[in-house]
N, C-alpha and C positions, 0 to 999 in steps of 0.2 A: 503493501499501500504506501502509496506517496502523498504525503501532508505537506500543507503550506501554510505557516503563521504569520498572519500581517498585523505587527504590533508595534507602537511607537515606543514603549518603554522597554528598553533591552532586559532587564531584569525579570519583568512578566514573560516576555519572548523565552527566555531562558528557561524560565520555570515550567512553561507550556511545552517547550521541549523536552525536559526531563522526565515529564508525567508520559507522553508519549513514547519515549524509550523506554519507560519500565513497562508500558503495554505490549511492547516486542514488535518487530516485523514493520516497522515503520519508518519509511525514509521522509525524514522532516527538512524543508527549506523555511527559513528566516527573513522575512520582508518589513521594513517600517512604512512603506508607501502601498498604496493601490495598485499605482501605474507600474511601479516595479514586479508587484506581483503578476499583473495582465501581461506584462512582457514576458515573464517566466512562462505563460500559459500558451504562448505562440509557439513553443519548443519543447513543451512537457506536459504532462497530462496530469491531472490532479485527483485524488480520491477522497481528501478532506480537506477542507479550509476550516480553520479558526480564525477570527478577525476582531477587531476591535472596532465598536461602533464608530467611534469617532477617530477619525484619520486624518494627516494633515492635509492631504490633496482631495481626499473622496469619502464618502461616507460608505461605512461597511457594510450597509444594505446595497448601495450600488455594487460594490463588490462581488456581494453575495449574488446579485442579479446577471453580472457576467459572468461568473462562474458556473452558474446555471445553464446558461446558454451555452457557453464553451463545454459543460461536461455536466449534463442532465443527471447523470448516475450519482454523482458526488455527493458527499455529505457536508452541509454548510453549518456552522456553528459561528455564533456573534458573542462577543465579550461587552457588557456595558455596565456604566454605574448605576443606571435607573432604566426601569421598564414600565412601560404604560401600556392602556388599551390599545390606542394607536400603533405604536411598535410592534404589540404582538400581533396586530393585523398584518400589517405592513411586512413583517418578516414571514408570518406564514405564507403570504402571497408570493414572496421571493424564494419560498422553498428552504426557508432556512429551518432546521430540525431540533434546535437547541438555543436559547439565550440564558447565558452564563452571568448573574450579576455579581460585580466587585461589592466589595471583596470576597472571596472566594475562600473556601478552607480547600487544602491539598488532598485529601483523601475524598470528600465530597466531588471534587472535579474528577479525579481519577475512576471513580466509579460511575460517574455519569458519562464519561465517555468511552469506558469499557463499554457499558450497557449499549451506547450508539453503535459502537464498532461489532458488537456481538449481532445487533439487530440488522447491520449492514451486511454481515455475512450470511445471515438468514435467508434477506433479500436476493442476494448473489445466488444462492442454493435454488431458491424458488424461481428467480429467473432463468435459470437454465434449465428449469421445468416446463416453459411457458408454452413449448410444442411450436406446430407450424402457424402460420400466418392465418390459416381456415381457422383454425381452432380459437387463435386469439380473438379474431372479429366476432366468433360466436359467442365468448365469453364477454366481449365488450356490448353485446347487444342487451345483456343483463343489466348493465351498468348505466348510470348517466352518459348522455351522448353530448362529445364536445366538437368545437372548431377548432382551428388554429390561423394566426395570421399566415398570409400567403407567402412571408418572407421574413427574415429578420430587418430588414431594412422598413418595412411597413410597422414592423413592432417597434422600431425606434421611432418611427415618426410618429405613432400614437404617444409614445412616452414624452415625447418633447412638445406636445400640443400648449400651448400657453392657456393658463386658467380662463382668458375671456377671447378663446379663437372664436373666430366667426362663424356665422352658421355654415356659408359657404365652403370655409375650408373644413370643416368638420363633413360636411354631406360629401365631399368629394372622398374623402378618405372612407367613410361609411359605406357608400356606393360601390367601392371596389375591394371592400373586407366583409364578407359576409358573416364573420364573428360578430364585427361592430354593429352591423345592422340589424343581425337577428336580437342581439342584448337590448339593442337601442329601443327597438318596438317591443319587448319584453316589458324593458324597465317602464317605458313610458305607458302601455296598459296597466302595470301595477299601481304606479302613481297615480293615474286617471281615477282609477277604481278607488283609492283611498281617499281621492279628493271628491269623489261624486259624480264624475264627468261622464255624461250619457254618451254612448256609442264608444267602438275600439278605434285605438289609433291605428291607421292603415297606410301611412306613408312617412318615409324619413325626415321630410319636413316639417310635419305634422309633430313628430316626436322630438325633434329639436326646439319646437315652440313649447311644447309640453315640459318638457326638462329644464330649456335654459342653457346658456352659454358655460356656466360654470359646472353644472351636472356632466354636461356632455364630455368636457375636458377631462373631468375626474374619472368618467366611466372608461374614458379611452386609457388615460393612466393606470387604472386598476386592471383592466383587462390586459395591457403591454407587462403588468408584472406576474399575473395570476395563469396566462394560457401560453404555450410554446408557439414557435416559429416553424414553418416548415424549413428545413435544411437540406433533404436529400434533393439532389438536382432533379430527378425524373418528378417527384411530389412536388416541386416548385413549377417544373413546365407543363405539369397538369393543370394546377392552379391557374396558372398564365394563360392557358388556353381555355379555360370555364370563364374566366373574366373578359376574354376576347369575344367569345360568344355572347357575354351581357350585354358588351357595347355595340355590337353588329346589331343585337335585337332593339336596344334603346334607340339607337340611328333610325329604324325601321318604325320604330312604335311613334317616334317624332314626327316624319313625314305621313305616317297614316293617320295621326289624330291631329295633323293642324289644322284642319275644317270641322272637325266632330267637336259638338259640344258634348265634352267628357273629362271627367277628371284623371289629369294624366298620371299625378302623385302617386297612386295606388299600383297603377301598372309597371313605373318606374321601379317601384319599391319591391314588386315582386320579383323583377327581375334579378334582384340581388340573391334569389332564394331559387332559381332554376336550376342550379347544381347542389343544393343543398346537401344532397344523400351523398354524392361524391366526394364533397369537401367535408364531410362527418368521417368517411372512411378513410381519406388522405390522412385526416389528424391521427386516426387510430394507428393508421399503418407507421407515421412518423413516432409514436408512443412505442410501437412495436420494435421499431431501428432502435430508439434510444435504451432499450433495454439490452442493447448489445447483440438482437436477433440480425439476420440475414435474409433478405428475399429478393429474387431476380428481379427485372424489369417486367418480364411477361407475366410473372406471377402476379406481381402488383396491379398491373393492368387489370388482369382478369377478378382479382378481387374486388376493384373498385367498382368494376361493371356488376358484378354479383351482389355486392351488399349494398348498391345505393339506394336501392327502394327500402328496403327493411331501416337500414339506417336514416334515411331522409322521414319516413314517416315518423319514427320514433322520435327524433329531435324535434321535429314540426310539433307533437303533442306534448313532448317534455316542455318546450318554450312557449306553449300555449299560443302559437301563430294564429292571428285572427282567420276565420274562414275565408273573408274575402282574400286575403293574400292566398290562402291555399288554392282557391278554386282557381286565379290568376295565373297562378303558376302552374297549375294541373291543365289548363287550357294550352298551354304552350305544346303540350303531348297530345291531349286529346279533348275535345269539346265536351261539356256536359250535355246529358241527354235531355236535361229539361231547363228550363229557365236559361236561354239562350238571349245573351244580351250583348250589347255593342261592345264594351270593353274586353268580353271574352272572345268575342269575333276578331277583334285587333289583335289581340295576344296570339292567337292562333295564325292570323295572317302573316305575323311577323316571323315566327317560326317556321313556316312554309317557304317565304321569301328568300330567308338566310341560310335556308340549310340547316337550321336547328334541329327540325324534324324531316321524317323521311317524305321525301316528294309525293305529293297527290295534286295533279294539276287538276283533276275534277272539282274536288273540294275547295282549292285556292280560288278557282273561276267563280264557283258558287257565292263563296265569303266576299269576294269582291263585288258581286253584284249585290248581295245585301247592305254594304255600306255606301254603295254608289259609285264605285270604282270599276267597271268593267274590261278596265284594260291594265295591265302590267305597267308597273313605272320602275326606273332603275332604281335599284337601293344604293344610296350613299356608298362611296367609298368602296 
């Protein structure tokens, strides 16, 4: 096991190193700044981080988040002079497994670290029994379904949002990040229920108005700390392809609805969930890889295809996605048998015109006639 201790006080740093030496089998390096520790991570792995919360150049929490991104399976411990509720919440979101208060007793510290290392070894043994990707995904369906950031860069963009971020900046990020879009709609509806609002929030613009700039920025920051980002190249390419589909659909809908008296907000928001199942499977696959498991590209693609529907249905139910958004998203694949409305028709036409859905010239011609567009128009881009 490789450990790094990041502590400005040389006496405490040596004390911590002696404790790890007593536990045995641990190669330890000492650093007095977060930057020097991060530079070390560029050339070597880390299994255990012990860091002071208050460092001269960066917060120990920031360092823990960086280590979590670079080494998801590492243990992360913070040492601090005071512990409050907010610190506990922030530490939990950063994946910190223990907070140790100063001053500490040597025997207590040794026992706590020994317990952590024992649990880690048990976790490694359990990870070795995860099995193949198919079995892992079946097990995931019995747990809360999660989404990931499409890339570390987008995750960092969310973390850097100013508290008074504009609606426009937030919407740009949310439209291209299904994780942020889904949680924003869910949060707005929960807030609306508490405040006695009538009707569901069914657009990202409406969600921003209901929540306010400060809450939106705080939500993005918390998600940047609490959720992983896609790092495997194939998973990033798949996510980028799905977002490109979303943009093509958005351009088609903008053109189709230009002269229609219909609310565009819910349709545009529904597009953020057009590949919700696939994005949920991709997130689960990234978790699988983070456990040190392996899967070839062909297997990953097949699993994404096989599990998209059950993962999508489950996450929509778990996040209580409003019925209107579910129907609009579903219309991209198939029109409902009853209650055929113009917004559903526009969604289906956009899917057929952009190649999102399988070609059906007869249906496309019929639907265009229904909205008064008998001839095909070129799709922008």
